[in-house]
C-alpha positions in Angstrom: -24.4 40.8 41.1 -24.7 42.0 37.4 -27.7 41.6 35.4 -26.6 39.8 32.0 -28.9 38.3 29.1 -27.5 35.2 27.5 -28.7 34.1 24.1 -29.1 30.1 24.0 -30.0 28.0 20.4 -29.9 24.3 19.6 -30.7 22.9 16.1 -28.9 19.4 16.8 -30.8 16.3 18.4 -33.6 16.6 21.6 -33.0 20.9 21.4 -35.2 21.4 24.5 -33.4 19.2 26.7 -30.2 20.3 24.8 -31.3 24.5 26.6 -32.6 22.7 29.6 -29.5 21.0 30.0 -27.1 24.0 29.2 -29.8 26.0 31.8 -28.7 23.6 34.3 -25.4 23.5 33.8 -25.0 27.5 34.6 -26.4 26.6 38.1 -23.8 24.5 38.3 -21.4 26.5 37.7 -22.5 29.3 40.2 -24.9 31.2 37.8 -28.3 32.5 38.9 -30.7 32.3 36.1 -33.7 35.2 37.2 -35.9 34.1 34.3 -35.8 32.5 30.9 -38.4 33.3 28.1 -40.7 31.2 26.1 -38.3 28.8 23.5 -39.0 29.7 20.2 -38.8 28.5 16.9 -36.6 30.0 14.4 -35.3 30.2 10.8 -31.3 29.2 10.5 -29.4 32.7 9.6 -26.1 33.0 8.2 -26.1 29.0 7.5 -27.1 26.3 5.2 -29.3 23.8 7.0 -32.5 22.3 7.1 -32.8 21.5 10.6 -34.2 24.7 12.3 -33.5 26.3 15.8 -34.9 26.1 19.2 -33.6 29.8 21.0 -34.2 31.3 23.7 -33.1 34.5 26.1 -32.0 34.1 30.1 -31.3 36.7 32.3 -28.8 35.7 35.1 -27.2 37.0 38.2 -23.4 36.5 38.1 -20.7 38.0 40.0 -17.9 36.5 37.1 -16.4 39.1 34.9 -17.5 39.0 31.1 -14.3 37.1 30.8 -15.1 34.5 33.2 -18.4 34.2 32.5 -17.9 32.9 28.5 -14.8 30.6 29.7 -17.9 29.1 31.3 -20.2 29.2 28.8 -17.5 27.8 26.2 -16.9 25.4 29.1 -20.6 24.3 28.9 -20.6 24.1 25.2 -17.7 21.9 25.4 -18.9 19.3 27.6 -22.0 19.3 25.6 -20.1 18.1 22.9 -20.0 21.2 20.8 -16.5 22.7 19.4 -16.3 26.1 17.7 -14.2 25.0 14.3 -13.4 27.9 12.3 -14.5 27.2 8.8 -13.9 28.6 5.4 -15.9 31.9 4.7 -17.0 31.7 7.9 -19.6 29.2 7.7 -21.9 28.7 10.4 -22.2 25.1 11.3 -25.4 22.9 13.1 -24.8 22.8 16.8 -25.9 21.2 19.9 -26.0 24.3 21.9 -25.0 28.0 21.5 -24.6 29.9 24.3 -24.1 33.6 23.6 -23.8 36.5 26.1 -25.8 39.4 24.3 -25.6 42.0 27.1 -23.6 42.2 30.3 -25.2 45.1 32.7 -24.2 48.3 30.5 -20.8 47.6 29.4 -19.1 47.8 26.3 -16.3 44.9 25.7 -14.2 44.6 22.5 -11.0 41.7 22.8 -10.2 39.2 20.9 -13.4 36.5 21.0 -15.4 38.5 23.3 -17.4 41.2 22.1 -20.3 42.5 24.2 -23.0 43.2 23.9 -23.1 40.8 20.7 -22.1 42.9 17.7 -25.4 41.1 15.8 -27.9 40.7 18.5 -29.9 44.5 16.5 -29.9 42.3 13.8 -31.0 38.9 14.9 -35.2 38.4 15.8 -34.6 34.9 17.5 -32.4 37.2 19.6 -34.6 40.2 19.8 -37.7 38.5 19.9 -37.2 36.4 23.2 -35.2 39.4 24.6 -38.5 42.0 24.3 -40.2 39.0 25.7 -38.6 39.1 29.3 -36.7 42.7 28.9 -38.4 45.2 26.1 -36.8 47.9 28.4 -33.3 47.1 28.2 -31.3 49.2 26.7 -28.1 48.3 24.7 -25.6 50.4 25.9 -23.8 51.8 22.4 -26.7 52.8 20.7 -28.7 53.4 23.6 -32.0 51.9 22.1 -34.2 49.5 23.9 -34.5 46.2 23.1 -37.8 47.1 21.7 -36.7 49.6 20.1 -34.0 47.4 18.5 -36.8 44.6 17.2 -38.9 47.4 15.6 -36.1 48.7 14.1 -34.6 45.5 12.6 -34.2 44.5 9.0 -34.4 40.7 9.8 -37.5 39.1 8.5 -36.6 35.8 9.5 -39.1 33.2 11.0 -39.4 33.2 14.6 -42.6 31.1 16.3 -43.5 30.5 20.0 -42.6 27.0 20.2 -45.4 24.4 19.2 -47.1 27.4 16.9 -47.3 26.1 13.4 -45.5 27.5 11.0 -47.1 29.1 8.0 
């Protein structure tokens, strides 16, 4: 079994329920959720939207290959009504659910449609803050830095709050 970290996010509809539903769907597909971060209210990044995200990170254990796991994640997204649509200038659209593989053990994968570690994880507080909550010691296999070190070094200043806290 591999130690894998996933990023989960939603900014459409019942965001908390969407993330819970996605986590449940992982279990239905033979993926064991080991632990989950808290839920975080996060400012949209690289997206024109007034709707803030709810984000979390889950550590999972799986025997799936990275490609098979990604196929399961895409199937869950489709099953929940998300379509990954290419847009002009790679504009990001609001989404009912967004599931990404952040880290897959110590593997580095670079294939069409799949890059692990996630190529922008070190630039995104909405990934790093919940990752540091549950696994501050986990290392980025290409950069050699821990999640805590990546968070301390990121230039991303976007807002990230524990869900339920006041934005301000």
